[in-house]
Structure formats: C-alpha cells, structure tokens
C-alpha positions as CSV (number, residue, x, y, z in Angstrom):
1,M,8.5,-61.2,-268.1
2,E,6.0,-62.7,-270.6
3,K,6.8,-62.9,-274.1
4,S,4.6,-61.1,-276.9
5,I,5.7,-62.9,-280.1
6,F,2.8,-65.2,-281.6
7,E,3.7,-68.8,-281.4
8,K,2.7,-72.4,-280.8
9,H,2.9,-72.4,-276.9
10,P,6.0,-74.2,-275.6
11,S,4.5,-75.8,-272.5
12,K,4.7,-79.5,-272.7
13,L,2.0,-79.7,-270.3
14,L,-0.5,-77.4,-271.9
15,N,-0.2,-79.3,-275.1
16,E,-0.7,-82.4,-273.5
17,L,-3.9,-81.3,-272.0
18,Y,-5.1,-79.7,-275.4
19,S,-4.3,-83.0,-277.3
20,K,-7.0,-84.8,-275.1
21,R,-9.5,-82.0,-275.0
22,N,-8.9,-79.4,-277.6
23,Y,-11.8,-77.1,-276.4
24,Q,-12.5,-75.0,-273.2
25,G,-16.0,-75.5,-271.2
26,A,-18.5,-78.4,-272.3
27,N,-17.8,-80.9,-274.9
28,P,-18.9,-79.2,-278.1
29,V,-20.7,-82.3,-279.7
30,D,-23.0,-82.3,-276.6
31,A,-23.0,-78.5,-276.0
32,Q,-26.0,-76.0,-277.3
33,V,-24.3,-72.9,-277.3
34,L,-20.8,-72.6,-278.9
35,F,-18.6,-69.4,-278.7
36,V,-16.1,-69.6,-281.6
37,G,-12.6,-68.0,-281.1
38,R,-9.2,-67.7,-283.2
39,D,-6.7,-69.4,-280.8
40,P,-6.8,-70.6,-277.6
41,N,-4.4,-68.1,-276.2
42,W,-2.2,-68.6,-272.9
43,A,0.3,-66.5,-271.0
44,F,4.0,-67.7,-271.9
45,D,4.7,-68.8,-268.3
46,V,1.2,-70.1,-267.4
47,E,2.8,-73.2,-266.6
48,T,5.2,-71.7,-263.9
49,K,2.4,-69.8,-262.5
50,E,0.6,-70.6,-259.1
51,M,-2.5,-71.2,-260.4
52,F,-1.7,-73.5,-263.1
53,N,-3.1,-76.5,-261.1
54,Y,-6.4,-74.8,-261.8
55,V,-5.8,-74.3,-265.4
56,S,-5.2,-78.4,-265.5
57,E,-8.4,-78.8,-263.4
58,Y,-10.2,-76.7,-266.0
59,L,-8.9,-78.0,-269.0
60,T,-9.5,-81.5,-267.9
61,D,-13.3,-80.7,-266.9
62,G,-14.5,-77.5,-267.5
63,V,-18.0,-78.1,-266.4
64,T,-16.9,-79.3,-262.7
65,F,-14.6,-76.3,-262.7
66,W,-17.7,-73.9,-263.2
67,K,-19.6,-75.6,-260.7
68,T,-17.3,-75.8,-258.1
69,Y,-15.8,-72.4,-258.3
70,N,-18.7,-70.7,-259.8
71,I,-16.5,-69.2,-262.2
72,H,-16.4,-70.2,-265.9
73,H,-12.6,-69.7,-266.4
74,P,-9.5,-69.8,-264.5
75,F,-8.5,-66.4,-266.0
76,L,-11.1,-64.8,-263.4
77,L,-9.0,-66.0,-260.3
78,P,-7.6,-63.2,-258.3
79,N,-4.3,-63.8,-258.8
80,Y,-4.5,-64.1,-262.5
81,K,-3.0,-60.9,-264.2
82,G,-2.2,-62.3,-267.6
83,D,-3.6,-62.1,-270.8
84,G,-7.1,-62.9,-271.6
85,K,-8.5,-61.9,-268.4
86,R,-10.5,-58.8,-270.2
87,Y,-12.1,-61.4,-272.4
88,H,-13.3,-63.7,-269.8
89,K,-14.4,-60.7,-267.7
90,I,-16.6,-59.0,-270.4
91,F,-18.3,-62.7,-271.0
92,S,-18.8,-63.2,-267.2
93,K,-21.4,-60.0,-267.4
94,L,-23.6,-62.2,-269.7
95,N,-24.1,-63.6,-265.9
96,V,-24.6,-67.2,-267.2
97,E,-25.3,-69.4,-264.2
98,S,-23.1,-72.3,-263.6
99,S,-26.2,-74.7,-263.7
100,L,-25.7,-74.1,-267.5
101,A,-22.1,-75.3,-267.8
102,S,-22.7,-78.2,-269.7
103,K,-24.6,-76.4,-272.3
104,I,-21.9,-74.0,-273.2
105,S,-18.5,-74.7,-275.1
106,F,-15.7,-72.6,-276.1
107,V,-13.9,-73.6,-279.4
108,E,-11.3,-72.0,-281.6
109,L,-10.1,-72.3,-284.9
110,I,-6.7,-73.5,-284.0
111,G,-6.8,-76.6,-282.2
112,F,-3.8,-76.6,-280.2
113,P,-2.5,-74.0,-277.4
114,T,-0.8,-70.3,-278.3
115,T,0.8,-67.7,-276.5
116,G,1.4,-64.0,-277.9
117,M,-1.1,-62.0,-280.1
118,A,-1.9,-63.6,-283.1
119,K,-2.7,-60.0,-284.7
120,T,0.9,-59.3,-284.4
121,N,2.1,-62.1,-286.9
122,N,-0.9,-62.7,-288.9
123,K,1.4,-64.7,-291.6
124,I,2.2,-67.1,-288.7
125,F,-1.3,-67.2,-287.4
126,L,-2.4,-68.4,-291.1
127,E,0.4,-70.9,-291.6
128,Y,-0.8,-72.4,-288.4
129,L,-4.4,-72.1,-289.4
130,I,-4.1,-74.2,-292.4
131,S,-1.1,-76.6,-290.9
132,A,-1.2,-80.2,-291.4
133,E,-1.2,-80.2,-287.4
134,N,-4.5,-78.3,-287.3
135,R,-6.6,-80.3,-290.4
136,K,-8.4,-82.7,-288.2
137,H,-9.4,-79.9,-285.8
138,L,-10.8,-78.1,-288.5
139,I,-12.6,-81.0,-290.1
140,E,-14.2,-81.7,-286.8
141,L,-15.1,-78.0,-286.0
142,D,-16.7,-77.4,-289.6
143,N,-18.9,-80.3,-288.6
144,L,-19.8,-78.8,-285.5
145,L,-20.6,-75.3,-286.9
146,K,-23.1,-77.0,-289.6
147,D,-25.4,-78.3,-286.5
148,F,-28.5,-75.9,-287.0
149,E,-29.4,-77.2,-283.6
150,K,-26.7,-75.4,-281.8
151,T,-26.6,-71.6,-281.0
152,I,-23.5,-70.2,-282.6
153,F,-21.5,-66.9,-281.6
154,V,-18.8,-65.6,-283.8
155,A,-16.9,-62.7,-283.1
156,W,-16.7,-60.5,-286.0
157,G,-13.2,-60.4,-287.1
158,L,-13.2,-64.3,-287.5
159,L,-15.5,-63.7,-290.7
160,E,-12.4,-63.0,-292.9
161,D,-10.8,-66.1,-291.4
162,F,-13.5,-68.3,-292.3
163,K,-13.4,-66.8,-296.1
164,F,-9.6,-67.7,-295.9
165,L,-10.3,-71.1,-294.9
166,N,-13.0,-71.5,-297.3
167,R,-10.6,-70.3,-300.0
168,E,-7.9,-72.8,-299.1
169,T,-9.6,-75.7,-297.6
170,G,-13.1,-75.7,-299.1
171,L,-14.4,-75.9,-295.4
172,F,-17.0,-73.4,-293.7
173,R,-18.7,-72.6,-296.6
174,K,-21.8,-71.4,-294.6
175,L,-19.7,-69.1,-292.4
176,A,-17.7,-67.8,-295.5
177,E,-20.8,-66.7,-297.3
178,I,-22.0,-64.5,-294.5
179,D,-21.7,-60.7,-295.9
180,K,-20.4,-58.2,-293.1
181,S,-21.5,-55.3,-295.5
182,R,-25.1,-56.2,-294.3
183,M,-24.3,-56.1,-290.6
184,N,-23.3,-53.8,-287.9
185,I,-20.5,-54.5,-285.6
186,S,-21.8,-52.8,-283.0
187,E,-25.0,-54.8,-283.0
188,L,-25.7,-58.6,-282.5
189,N,-26.4,-59.8,-286.0
190,Q,-28.2,-62.9,-286.7
191,H,-27.6,-65.3,-289.6
192,E,-30.0,-68.3,-289.1
193,N,-28.3,-70.0,-286.1
194,I,-25.2,-68.0,-285.9
195,Y,-24.7,-64.6,-284.0
196,V,-22.3,-62.3,-285.3
197,H,-20.9,-59.6,-282.6
198,R,-18.1,-57.6,-281.5
199,H,-15.2,-59.3,-279.7
200,F,-15.5,-59.6,-275.8
201,S,-12.0,-58.0,-275.8
202,D,-13.2,-55.2,-277.8
203,A,-15.7,-52.3,-277.1
204,I,-18.9,-54.8,-276.9
205,S,-21.7,-52.8,-275.7
206,N,-23.8,-53.7,-272.9
207,A,-26.8,-53.9,-275.1
208,T,-25.2,-56.4,-277.2
209,L,-24.5,-58.6,-273.9
210,V,-27.9,-58.3,-273.2
211,K,-29.4,-59.6,-276.5
212,M,-26.4,-62.3,-276.4
213,K,-28.1,-63.6,-272.8
214,T,-31.3,-63.2,-274.0
215,E,-30.5,-65.6,-277.0
216,I,-29.1,-68.0,-274.8
217,K,-31.7,-68.4,-272.6
218,R,-33.8,-68.7,-275.4
219,N,-32.2,-71.6,-277.1
220,I,-30.7,-73.3,-274.2
221,K,-33.2,-76.3,-273.7
C-alpha cells in the first residue's frame, strides 16, 4: 500500500537519478518551453514497481524516452496506476509532437523527489522549499525563469509559493509581483513571457488547453 504522508522520497535510486538531473524532459537551460510545478512527486513504492526501469530511462534522458515511446512521461504507460497519472494524461491533451521533445522541460520548485501530497502538510513543504538542500536548485531556477526567451507555464497555485520564496530568499521577484486579482483562474493568463493557468490535475478547460498549445507552437523556433 502506498503511503500518503508528504516527505522526501526514500528511494535511494530515485534520489541518485535526481542528483544528476533535477528536471524532467529536456534540459531546462536549452529548452524553449518550461512547465513549472511544485515538487517532483512519485509513488512511495515506485522503485519496486515493474515499470521502474522506464522511470530510470526517462530521468536519464527524457528527450530520447519521448521519441522512443511516443509518450512524454512513463506515468502514461498502461501498467502505471499511481499518483501523477492524471496530470500527465491531461498534459497529453496538448498533443505536443515528440519531435518537439528537446524544446520542452518540466521543472519544479523542489529539486529532489518527494512522495505524498504536499497540500496535506504545507508546513513540511515550505520547510523543504527553503531548506539548505534546495537552495542551489532555487538559485538555478530563478535564473531560468528570468530568461525572456523562454515561454513559461506556471500553475495558478504556485504564485503564492513564489511570493513566499521572494519574502524568504529575495528570489523570484518577477513572479512574486504577478497580481492574481487581475487574472481569471479559468483562463490562460499572460504576464510578459509567463502564462498562468489552472493546474493540469485540476479542472482545466479544453479551451485553455487549446490556447496553451497555440502559444507553444507560436513560441517554439
């Protein structure tokens, strides 16, 4: 049975993979489109699952994985039933071609793998967020999100996290200054090169997904 408690993932193998590449998909330095999430969440027992070899393959080279299997994430494999599947099933509705795999990266506010739902223990999530272990990752992420050449998609709920991070660390000033009161959660909201949308695991509309796909195609060179 999977645990629901939110914590740093106990899998040694998973942590070793993240110590080499703390992102999913393409290298975010080279990618043109970034999808920003809260934490890289994996099922508690993912290392013992039959499909873990696919997870390892994906985290080692997400671009080749996408092109080889024509799916952007191993959670879309038919034998995976755990957390995170809905997020990636909804993302797949964007119908992004595998030929664009090298242009798209998934990055998170926390640079090491987690398990359980962050919203069940926000106190621990915030501790992880500003921990010494996560500091280097945050600095690197801040530099990435300052790049006006990138198209950046941010889930609605993360705006409060960016405000918290800015207060605590001084990082992410640009995102912390975004005013949600001037936006509509049901729409795709643009602030310069940043697009704010309802989370893929939430009730994101097909109309928003269509707009997102349009922006991806328009901005990828």
